[in-house]
C-alpha positions as a printed NumPy array, in Angstrom:
array([[  0.   ,   0.   ,   0.   ],
       [  1.541,   3.327,  -1.076],
       [  1.626,   6.408,   1.093],
       [ -0.87 ,   8.096,  -1.246],
       [ -3.561,   5.609,  -0.179],
       [ -4.96 ,   8.271,   2.158],
       [ -6.084,  10.228,  -0.91 ],
       [ -7.94 ,   7.313,  -2.44 ],
       [ -9.614,   6.556,   0.87 ],
       [-11.046,  10.031,   1.241],
       [-12.067,  10.239,  -2.404],
       [-14.161,   7.083,  -2.016],
       [-15.634,   7.898,   1.403],
       [-18.561,  10.313,   1.113],
       [-18.707,  10.652,   4.899],
       [-15.403,  12.557,   4.851],
       [-15.938,  14.562,   1.679],
       [-15.948,  17.965,   3.403],
       [-12.765,  17.142,   5.295],
       [-11.055,  16.016,   2.097],
       [-12.115,  19.196,   0.297],
       [-10.636,  21.204,   3.177],
       [ -7.338,  19.298,   2.871],
       [ -7.383,  19.83 ,  -0.891],
       [ -7.944,  23.561,  -0.385],
       [ -4.819,  23.692,   1.797],
       [ -2.833,  21.96 ,  -0.949],
       [ -3.916,  24.729,  -3.337],
       [ -2.918,  27.555,  -0.984],
       [ -0.497,  29.901,  -2.727],
       [  2.022,  29.992,   0.138],
       [  2.23 ,  26.207,   0.132],
       [  2.543,  26.058,  -3.65 ],
       [  5.408,  28.573,  -3.513],
       [  7.396,  26.224,  -1.278],
       [  7.123,  22.852,  -2.985],
       [  9.021,  21.684,  -6.034],
       [  7.316,  18.564,  -7.369],
       [  7.549,  16.741, -10.676],
       [  4.593,  16.488, -13.027],
       [  4.27 ,  12.835, -12.085],
       [  4.163,  13.674,  -8.374],
       [  1.449,  16.245,  -9.017],
       [ -0.519,  13.713, -11.087],
       [ -0.284,  11.32 ,  -8.138],
       [ -1.569,  14.021,  -5.733],
       [  1.676,  14.105,  -3.77 ],
       [  0.9  ,  17.708,  -2.878],
       [ -2.184,  16.525,  -0.988],
       [ -0.111,  13.801,   0.654],
       [  2.35 ,  16.44 ,   1.873],
       [ -0.52 ,  18.336,   3.483],
       [ -1.649,  15.084,   5.091],
       [  1.86 ,  14.482,   6.443],
       [  1.896,  18.018,   7.804],
       [ -1.429,  17.548,   9.575],
       [ -0.473,  14.19 ,  11.052],
       [  3.089,  14.968,  12.094],
       [  2.377,  18.379,  13.62 ],
       [ -0.208,  16.911,  15.967],
       [  0.899,  13.373,  16.791],
       [  2.657,  12.376,  20.012],
       [  6.362,  11.61 ,  19.841],
       [  5.765,   8.13 ,  21.188],
       [  3.621,   6.898,  18.304],
       [  6.193,   7.706,  15.618],
       [  8.446,   4.807,  16.544],
       [  5.545,   2.368,  16.337],
       [  4.802,   3.01 ,  12.653],
       [  4.65 ,  -0.202,  10.651],
       [  3.395,   0.873,   7.227],
       [  3.466,   4.627,   6.596],
       [  0.513,   4.738,   4.225],
       [ -1.752,   3.02 ,   6.741],
       [ -0.455,   5.243,   9.526],
       [ -1.273,   8.407,   7.567],
       [ -4.685,   7.129,   6.54 ],
       [ -5.627,   6.016,  10.058],
       [ -4.575,   9.343,  11.57 ],
       [ -6.325,  11.411,   8.911],
       [ -9.505,   9.386,   9.448],
       [ -9.244,  10.089,  13.176],
       [ -8.943,  13.815,  12.446],
       [-11.932,  13.658,  10.084],
       [-14.049,  11.822,  12.659],
       [-13.099,  14.159,  15.489],
       [-15.896,  16.669,  15.967],
       [-13.606,  18.893,  18.029],
       [-10.957,  19.091,  15.284],
       [-10.727,  22.823,  14.62 ],
       [-10.181,  23.204,  10.869],
       [-10.197,  26.998,  11.193],
       [ -7.386,  27.08 ,  13.761],
       [ -5.35 ,  24.346,  12.064],
       [ -5.87 ,  25.902,   8.642],
       [ -4.821,  29.297,   9.978],
       [ -1.624,  27.851,  11.459],
       [ -0.899,  26.036,   8.167],
       [ -1.219,  29.278,   6.22 ],
       [  0.901,  31.138,   8.755],
       [  3.695,  28.557,   8.447],
       [  3.678,  28.493,   4.653],
       [  3.385,  32.25 ,   4.283],
       [  6.485,  32.477,   6.459],
       [  8.332,  29.837,   4.424],
       [  7.254,  31.433,   1.157],
       [  8.685,  34.765,   2.269],
       [ 11.947,  33.375,   3.676],
       [ 13.012,  30.532,   1.362],
       [ 10.282,  30.021,  -1.23 ],
       [ 10.863,  26.908,  -3.324],
       [ 14.122,  26.218,  -1.458],
       [ 12.147,  25.491,   1.717],
       [ 12.513,  21.711,   1.451],
       [ 15.648,  21.349,  -0.649],
       [ 19.136,  20.254,   0.34 ],
       [ 21.65 ,  23.022,   0.945],
       [ 25.076,  22.111,  -0.406],
       [ 27.591,  23.57 ,   2.041],
       [ 30.451,  23.181,  -0.462],
       [ 28.662,  24.794,  -3.414],
       [ 26.909,  27.262,  -1.079],
       [ 23.519,  26.858,  -2.749],
       [ 20.319,  24.84 ,  -2.685],
       [ 20.082,  21.874,  -5.012],
       [ 17.499,  19.407,  -6.27 ],
       [ 13.82 ,  18.957,  -5.611],
       [ 11.665,  18.799,  -2.485],
       [ 13.042,  16.267,   0.016],
       [ 10.558,  14.524,   2.264],
       [ 13.065,  14.388,   5.119],
       [ 13.538,  18.177,   5.042],
       [  9.76 ,  18.607,   4.844],
       [  9.373,  16.431,   7.954],
       [ 11.882,  18.554,   9.865],
       [ 10.837,  21.995,   8.679],
       [  7.096,  21.908,   7.98 ],
       [  6.089,  19.681,  10.878],
       [  8.543,  21.412,  13.228],
       [  7.25 ,  24.881,  12.446],
       [  3.644,  23.683,  12.429],
       [  4.044,  22.09 ,  15.834],
       [  5.699,  25.231,  17.209],
       [  2.874,  27.465,  15.986],
       [  0.17 ,  25.166,  17.366],
       [  2.001,  25.107,  20.715],
       [  2.075,  28.911,  20.852],
       [  5.711,  29.532,  19.952],
       [  6.739,  32.443,  17.726],
       [  8.152,  31.723,  14.312],
       [ 11.944,  32.121,  14.313],
       [ 13.778,  35.206,  13.144],
       [ 14.099,  34.776,   9.347],
       [ 17.894,  35.099,   9.273],
       [ 18.33 ,  32.657,  12.154],
       [ 15.909,  30.283,  10.448],
       [ 17.938,  30.387,   7.226],
       [ 21.102,  29.597,   9.181],
       [ 19.481,  26.629,  10.902],
       [ 17.912,  25.438,   7.669],
       [ 21.222,  25.238,   5.808],
       [ 22.594,  22.812,   8.39 ],
       [ 19.641,  20.414,   8.715],
       [ 21.153,  17.687,   6.553],
       [ 24.558,  18.163,   8.177],
       [ 23.242,  16.818,  11.486],
       [ 24.695,  13.309,  12.189],
       [ 21.416,  11.982,  13.634],
       [ 19.488,  13.118,  10.563],
       [ 22.147,  11.756,   8.193],
       [ 21.81 ,   8.315,   9.79 ],
       [ 18.011,   8.505,   9.847],
       [ 17.583,   9.27 ,   6.136],
       [ 19.988,   6.699,   4.679],
       [ 18.488,   4.51 ,   1.926],
       [ 16.68 ,   1.521,   3.349],
       [ 15.893,   3.127,   6.705],
       [ 12.304,   2.456,   7.74 ],
       [  9.827,   5.253,   8.394],
       [  9.565,   4.081,  12.009],
       [ 13.283,   4.826,  12.379],
       [ 13.388,   8.044,  10.339],
       [ 10.313,   9.87 ,  11.591],
       [ 11.107,   9.954,  15.312],
       [ 14.406,  11.602,  14.358],
       [ 13.203,  14.096,  11.743],
       [ 10.002,  15.174,  13.484],
       [ 11.578,  15.434,  16.94 ],
       [ 14.567,  17.322,  15.496],
       [ 12.214,  19.869,  13.906],
       [ 10.337,  20.33 ,  17.162],
       [ 13.608,  20.845,  18.968],
       [ 14.761,  23.469,  16.471],
       [ 11.613,  25.525,  16.414],
       [  9.835,  24.845,  19.699],
       [ 12.937,  24.659,  21.901],
       [ 12.156,  21.113,  22.997],
       [ 14.87 ,  18.543,  23.73 ]])
């Protein structure tokens, strides 16, 4: 089961149609679009909507559950269904925090927000990296939801350039590393950077 299964689930479940349309509207938000660099194939496969789903799940989940992930697609789907079923889930507040985070990213780094910074070449390279998205988007989103201020833009840029130079992150994102190993590192690292948590 691929990680985009969450999209198919919501598309075929009338009960959650309004929630899915809300998620889709976030994926079309201009600030978000300014920050992602996806291939035509990724867009055709609705990877933009999956990124929003990852944001929503990883900004609000407890640290402890990340290490228990077996299959990432099922984990995302199950958590999104829980959000959709939750009558107290505040789409206005969560949507507002999402827009605040991506407006900030759009203004500070734009489409470099989730790319690798090459310290030798002194520039950003490549396309959107899911590991950088997990650190940056979920870290900032968590910080905002917890009441922290967004970081000073220049300090944020300095921190951002060194994300993939961190030994723990380097080990966590090696090829073949399971999501259950990677996510506790990337998500917790982002929370530590932007919400001052250890």
